[in-house]
C-alpha positions as CSV (number, residue, x, y, z in Angstrom):
1,M,-63.9,-90.3,35.6
2,G,-65.3,-91.1,39.0
3,A,-66.0,-94.7,37.9
4,V,-62.3,-95.1,36.9
5,R,-61.1,-93.9,40.3
6,A,-63.6,-96.2,42.1
7,L,-62.4,-99.1,40.0
8,H,-58.8,-98.2,40.8
9,R,-59.5,-98.2,44.5
10,R,-61.1,-101.6,44.3
11,V,-58.1,-103.0,42.4
12,I,-55.7,-101.7,45.0
13,K,-57.8,-103.3,47.8
14,L,-57.8,-106.6,45.9
15,E,-54.1,-106.5,45.4
16,N,-53.4,-105.6,49.0
17,A,-55.7,-108.4,50.2
18,A,-53.7,-110.9,48.1
19,K,-50.4,-110.0,49.6
20,P,-49.1,-112.3,52.3
21,R,-49.2,-110.7,55.8
22,P,-46.1,-111.0,57.9
23,S,-46.2,-113.4,60.9
24,P,-46.3,-112.1,64.4
25,I,-42.6,-113.1,64.7
26,A,-41.7,-111.0,61.7
27,L,-43.7,-108.1,63.0
28,F,-42.1,-108.1,66.4
29,Y,-38.5,-109.0,65.4
30,G,-38.3,-107.7,61.8
31,S,-37.5,-111.1,60.4
32,F,-37.6,-114.7,61.3
33,D,-33.8,-115.0,61.2
34,L,-33.4,-112.1,63.6
35,F,-35.9,-113.9,65.9
36,V,-33.7,-117.0,65.9
37,E,-30.5,-114.9,66.5
38,V,-32.0,-112.8,69.3
39,A,-34.4,-115.1,71.1
40,I,-33.4,-118.7,70.4
41,L,-29.6,-118.9,70.0
42,P,-28.7,-117.2,73.3
43,G,-31.1,-119.5,75.1
44,I,-29.5,-122.5,73.6
45,E,-26.0,-121.3,74.3
46,S,-26.9,-120.5,78.0
47,G,-28.5,-123.9,78.4
48,A,-32.0,-122.5,79.2
49,L,-33.4,-124.1,76.0
50,S,-32.8,-127.6,74.7
51,R,-31.0,-127.7,71.4
52,P,-32.8,-130.7,69.9
53,D,-36.2,-129.4,71.0
54,M,-35.6,-125.9,69.7
55,I,-34.4,-127.2,66.4
56,D,-37.8,-128.9,66.0
57,V,-39.7,-125.8,67.3
58,V,-37.9,-123.4,65.0
59,A,-38.4,-125.7,62.0
60,A,-42.2,-125.9,62.8
61,L,-42.4,-122.1,63.2
62,R,-40.5,-121.5,60.0
63,A,-42.8,-123.9,58.1
64,W,-45.8,-122.0,59.5
65,E,-44.3,-118.8,58.2
66,N,-43.7,-120.3,54.7
67,D,-47.0,-122.2,54.2
68,G,-49.3,-119.4,55.4
69,T,-50.5,-120.9,58.6
70,W,-50.0,-117.5,60.3
71,D,-52.3,-115.9,57.7
72,R,-55.1,-118.4,58.3
73,A,-54.7,-118.1,62.1
74,C,-54.7,-114.3,62.1
75,A,-57.7,-114.1,59.7
76,K,-60.1,-115.7,62.2
């Protein structure tokens, strides 16, 4: 029975390792959309951030979140 429990623990570890980890943005804000609403949009509306530049920055950060760049960067 001990071998079955050990195998079960190893399977759980493998399954957890395969799950994508959230990006630092998602960890801090809860979601990427909330990050945009709280941190980016008020800055654009106040004029502190450039709208065209921030559109590109947000698109790049969202792409990093979707393609796993954060996972590879955090794994090192």
